[in-house]
C-alpha atoms as one frame of an Amber mdcrd trajectory, in Angstrom:
protein
 -54.425 323.453   7.084 -53.221 326.552   5.415 -49.938 325.874   3.153 -48.663
 329.443   4.358 -48.679 328.236   7.739 -46.738 324.644   6.870 -43.750 324.044
   8.469 -41.323 321.554   5.940 -37.597 320.940   5.945 -35.206 319.694   3.465
 -33.371 317.427   5.606 -30.936 317.294   3.022 -30.006 321.338   3.531 -31.513
 321.487   7.020 -33.668 323.953   5.201 -36.943 325.490   5.885 -38.763 325.735
   2.413 -42.600 326.676   1.540 -44.910 324.223  -0.320 -43.599 325.299  -3.749
 -40.558 323.856  -2.957 -41.650 320.888  -1.715 -43.300 319.886  -4.319 -40.523
 320.808  -7.121 -38.452 318.645  -5.499 -40.972 315.992  -4.843 -42.456 316.035
  -8.594 -38.702 314.715  -9.891 -39.165 311.415  -8.062 -41.336 308.169  -9.928
 -42.185 307.054  -6.023 -42.896 309.334  -3.254 -43.255 307.577   0.112 -45.527
 309.562   2.648 -45.444 308.664   5.920 -48.462 309.829   8.280 -49.237 309.139
  12.118 -52.796 307.550  11.356 -54.863 309.603  13.580 -53.459 313.527  13.339
 -56.111 315.390  10.982 -53.292 318.117  10.634 -51.410 315.604   8.462 -53.981
 314.359   6.622 -54.972 317.997   5.302 -51.270 318.100   4.470 -51.761 314.715
   2.568 -54.562 316.508   0.300 -52.525 319.422  -0.292 -49.653 317.012  -1.428
 -52.034 315.317  -3.925 -53.599 318.103  -4.969 -50.261 320.113  -6.040 -48.467
 316.969  -7.123 -50.980 316.640  -9.666 -50.913 319.850 -11.099 -47.086 319.415
 -11.219 -46.939 316.518 -12.866 -50.175 316.190 -14.550 -50.124 311.742 -14.259
 -50.088 310.813 -10.738 -51.450 307.368  -9.362 -52.638 307.411  -5.538 -51.567
 304.322  -3.426 -52.914 303.759  -0.111 -51.566 300.771   2.662 -55.127 301.682
   3.941 -56.972 299.870   0.629 -55.926 296.062   0.417 -55.010 294.335  -2.856
 -58.164 292.103  -2.960 -60.933 294.985  -3.251 -58.996 296.674  -6.295 -61.037
 295.802  -8.398 -64.063 297.266  -6.374 -62.053 300.474  -6.051 -61.704 300.626
  -9.499 -65.695 300.011  -9.786 -65.824 303.270  -7.806 -63.432 305.013  -9.566
 -65.448 304.011 -12.799 -68.722 305.476 -11.082 -70.070 301.693 -11.345 -70.908
 301.507  -8.007 -71.719 303.863  -5.198 -69.995 304.991  -1.835 -72.434 302.540
   0.204 -71.424 300.131  -1.862 -67.527 300.567  -1.077 -68.241 300.979   2.401
 -69.441 297.728   2.036 -66.828 295.775   0.276 -63.519 297.204   0.980 -62.820
 296.985   4.467 -62.289 300.662   4.717 -60.424 301.742   8.062 -62.957 303.703
  10.887 -61.310 307.108   9.802 -61.900 306.805   6.461 -64.749 309.122   6.002
 -62.617 311.658   7.756 -59.248 311.494   6.393 -58.990 309.325   3.681 -62.368
 309.779   1.751 -61.141 313.439   0.118 -58.186 311.427  -1.288 -60.128 309.435
  -3.178 -62.570 311.905  -3.973 -60.064 313.736  -5.920 -59.127 310.943  -7.427
 -62.263 310.320  -9.381 -63.045 313.417  -9.894 -59.530 314.132 -12.001 -59.354
 310.721 -13.196 -56.151 309.311 -11.152 -55.833 305.644 -10.932 -55.728 304.044
  -7.271 -53.812 301.158  -5.795 -54.732 298.806  -3.681 -51.695 298.535  -1.874
 -51.775 296.533   1.000 -51.533 292.421   2.050 -55.552 291.460   2.892 -55.572
 291.273   6.928 -56.871 287.722   6.892 -53.097 286.696   5.482 -51.236 288.494
   7.730 -52.928 287.852  10.725 -52.214 284.096   9.356 -48.722 284.759   9.365
 -48.585 286.303  12.903 -50.257 283.377  14.377 -48.057 280.790  11.996 -45.424
 282.469  10.223 -44.930 283.306   6.105 -45.408 279.427   5.183 -48.927 280.210
   6.279 -49.597 282.192   3.194 -47.002 281.006   1.053 -48.490 280.615  -2.439
 -52.032 282.051  -1.799 -54.124 285.306  -3.656 -52.383 288.305  -2.972 -49.579
 287.296  -1.163 -46.513 289.471  -2.530 -44.284 286.822  -4.404 -41.215 287.635
  -2.501 -41.537 288.257   0.899 -38.349 288.449   3.594 -37.992 288.969   7.987
 -34.477 289.609   7.930 -32.840 290.321  11.056 -31.426 294.125   9.991 -31.528
 297.425  11.101 -35.328 297.722  10.340 -36.364 294.150  12.399 -34.444 296.158
  15.885 -36.260 298.956  15.323 -39.956 297.015  14.841 -39.049 295.085  18.000
 -37.627 297.618  19.917 -41.019 299.613  19.141 -42.936 296.681  20.150 -42.043
 295.845  23.145 -43.131 298.912  24.491 -46.069 297.370  25.049 -45.809 293.641
  24.823 -42.761 293.228  27.431 -40.616 290.303  27.515 -42.854 288.170  24.542
 -41.188 285.359  23.521 -38.902 285.447  20.454 -40.465 283.110  18.325 -43.757
 284.819  18.657 -41.883 288.523  18.062 -40.661 286.782  14.790 -44.172 286.131
  13.639 -45.198 289.839  14.198 -41.798 290.925  12.645 -42.992 288.588   9.443
 -46.416 289.620   9.291 -44.858 293.453   9.336 -43.094 292.666   6.407 -45.624
 290.884   4.515 -47.329 294.039   4.417 -43.990 296.105   3.335 -43.318 293.606
   0.332 -47.248 293.555  -0.708 -46.667 297.191  -0.607 -43.605 297.320  -2.532
 -44.820 294.777  -4.904 -48.079 296.120  -5.703 -46.232 299.776  -6.721 -43.804
 298.036  -8.833 -46.070 296.113 -10.670 -47.688 299.083 -11.614 -45.480 300.997
 -12.800 -43.813 297.746 -14.740 -47.263 297.448 -16.332 -47.390 301.211 -17.440
 -43.882 302.276 -18.617 -44.930 304.266 -21.415 -47.057 306.594 -19.036 -44.124
 306.996 -16.192 -46.647 308.276 -13.845 -45.893 309.564 -10.526 -47.313 307.049
  -7.335 -47.753 308.675  -4.426 -48.075 306.215  -1.626 -49.490 307.150   1.867
 -48.659 304.529   4.848 -47.710 304.833   8.227 -44.342 306.474   9.288 -42.736
 303.329  10.611 -43.411 301.797   6.965 -41.076 303.987   5.348 -38.833 306.024
   7.915 -35.423 306.233   7.140 -36.150 304.310   3.797 -36.486 300.988   5.407
 -39.208 298.822   5.296 -42.096 299.653   2.079 -39.265 301.927   0.740 -36.171
 299.486   0.762 -38.485 296.741  -0.289 -39.622 298.412  -3.619 -36.324 299.294
  -4.398 -34.731 295.941  -3.935 -37.659 295.376  -6.977 -36.793 298.291  -9.125
 -33.134 299.660  -8.013 -33.353 302.480 -10.630 -36.301 304.071  -9.612 -36.301
 307.701  -7.878 -37.735 307.658  -4.583 -38.599 310.394  -1.653 -39.530 309.902
   1.453 -41.819 313.086   3.339 -42.710 312.296   6.521 -45.656 313.823   8.953
 -44.811 314.030  12.398 -46.732 315.732  14.816 -45.004 318.097  17.547 -46.190
 319.826  20.398 -44.928 323.137  19.042 -44.614 322.782  15.170 -42.933 326.526
  15.310 -39.904 326.074  17.234 -39.307 322.324  15.519 -35.585 322.050  13.880
 -34.693 319.820  10.806 -31.729 318.258  13.122 -34.763 316.526  15.044 -35.428
 314.536  11.879 -31.821 313.961  10.642 -31.681 310.596   9.001 -35.618 310.291
   9.033 -36.373 311.304   5.541 -35.785 313.319   2.811 -38.396 315.915   3.710
 -40.973 316.490   7.203 -43.726 318.879   7.422 -44.161 319.425  10.820 -47.739
 319.048  11.783 -49.371 320.075  15.339 -50.120 317.291  17.844 -53.452 316.428
  17.605 -55.151 317.708  21.066 -55.731 314.709  23.677 -56.580 314.384  27.434
 -53.397 314.340  29.000 -52.283 311.239  30.453 -51.688 311.264  34.535 -47.733
 311.585  35.058 -46.374 307.988  36.836 -45.233 307.913  39.900 -41.893 306.159
  39.167 -39.613 305.737  36.328 -41.048 302.323  35.847 -43.142 301.734  32.406
 -45.719 299.516  32.506 -46.986 296.913  30.157 -49.773 294.644  29.599 -48.746
 291.628  28.449 -50.317 291.869  24.264 -50.277 292.236  20.958 -52.334 294.017
  18.898 -54.281 292.851  16.148 -52.510 295.170  13.432 -54.568 293.420  10.661
 -57.615 294.158  12.134 -58.938 298.147  12.062 -62.376 298.229  11.129 -63.634
 298.696  14.691 -62.663 301.437  17.699 -60.878 299.778  20.648 -57.937 297.504
  20.490 -58.210 293.916  19.373 -55.696 291.346  21.567 -53.991 289.593  18.609
 -52.179 287.466  21.307 -50.843 287.351  25.029 -47.261 287.024  26.450 -47.539
 283.914  28.106 -47.350 284.620  31.730 -47.890 288.613  31.233 -50.129 290.779
  33.231 -53.084 290.049  30.319 -52.867 286.153  30.390 -52.548 286.271  34.295
 -55.847 288.317  34.221 -57.436 286.599  32.281 -57.388 288.107  28.710 -57.616
 286.356  25.852 -56.906 286.474  21.924 -60.295 287.617  20.447 -61.059 289.891
  23.301 -61.615 293.567  22.021 -59.665 296.549  24.778 -62.348 299.434  25.267
 -61.434 301.467  27.886 -58.619 301.611  30.746 -60.005 303.096  33.809 -63.076
 304.732  31.754 -60.771 306.112  29.516 -62.090 305.167  25.654 -59.526 303.514
  23.551 -60.271 304.335  20.018 -56.836 302.971  18.568 -53.479 301.325  18.900
 -51.667 305.010  19.552 -54.556 305.987  22.042 -53.893 302.389  24.101 -50.495
 303.513  24.312 -50.754 306.806  25.168 -53.077 305.805  27.913 -51.102 302.997
  28.866 -48.541 305.297  29.528 -50.152 307.017  31.636 -50.167 304.331  34.397
 -47.307 302.666  36.429 -45.811 299.017  36.621 -47.772 297.515  39.469 -50.928
 299.420  39.405 -54.085 297.899  39.499 -56.394 298.718  36.353 -59.866 298.543
  35.372 -60.170 296.944  31.487 -63.453 297.050  29.745 -63.678 294.129  26.998
 -65.840 293.214  24.607 -65.684 289.403  24.401 -68.016 288.209  21.669 -70.818
 290.453  22.304 -70.794 291.052  25.815 -68.782 293.935  28.016 -66.559 293.372
  30.814 -64.748 294.925  33.563 -61.716 293.084  34.417 -59.271 293.774  37.131
 -55.746 294.021  35.726 -52.358 294.547  37.683 -49.689 295.992  35.496 -46.549
 294.210  34.552 -43.019 296.111  33.953 -42.084 296.804  30.579 -38.179 295.948
  29.689 -37.691 299.302  27.969
């Protein structure tokens, strides 16, 4: 993405600003939280620009990533110091499927410029345990944040409203466990950043944390949990939302979401068929958000008596395609599902153990 084409707004003033203006403002912070859309290439290009320009402006910056987990910090450090190669990093660091294209450039820039990297997120097995059994299941375990909460607040409402989009009417206890797993990740990332700053007081570096936009939007999630640990820290939130027509975007569309937005062109995808009636379809599953290593969507659980369970889908199945449209990510799954209507019968290709199966499912009705 060319900086000259950047469409950036300062939401405090509503004014459109240039990259240089954005960098000047962000450089005043102690921590910059950048909220991305994981599968948007233009957004990832903007992220590299932000890292590079803030490094020029501040000198001492630290890269923090949702996409790396706390238990691989030693492996990441070894790679940064040249003690292991790219293949060893890939073998041991549980890199995301889009790492090579989207996150490797950030890590390469860090390595080439001697920038510390924080592997900030909680290990996936811990998040999975919480989603199945609740936060008590990981209390006191290595890499669990020292403090984690899942209060019924605005963030809980935002999370549960979003999850209902594709879960349908999940049981309250199930939804609460999924929310607790989300909060575990937020607390882990917040604690990782706070601990780094606390152990490097003389340096006063600028930490740039990259995460999915939901983790930082409206100053909730990771941002709020970081400030609960370091309330005097100066923070800034930058969102990288996608837009069908970025040149027509306005600051008003994003008010209250962040301090700054860098509007990116929407990733081109196959157009989904429009539903024939005004009822959103629901499959009745909860994806396993702790698992991101392979294409498709791994089912973490099925809503009792939901469409998936009725058809014989079960936890551990990996959704590969719906009516022949391949699924690469949770976001892609939701977009394909949005192209179908409640009551429609679809063919879902899954991988169960090592066998691929086609299962006919009659889609349920979303309560959204």
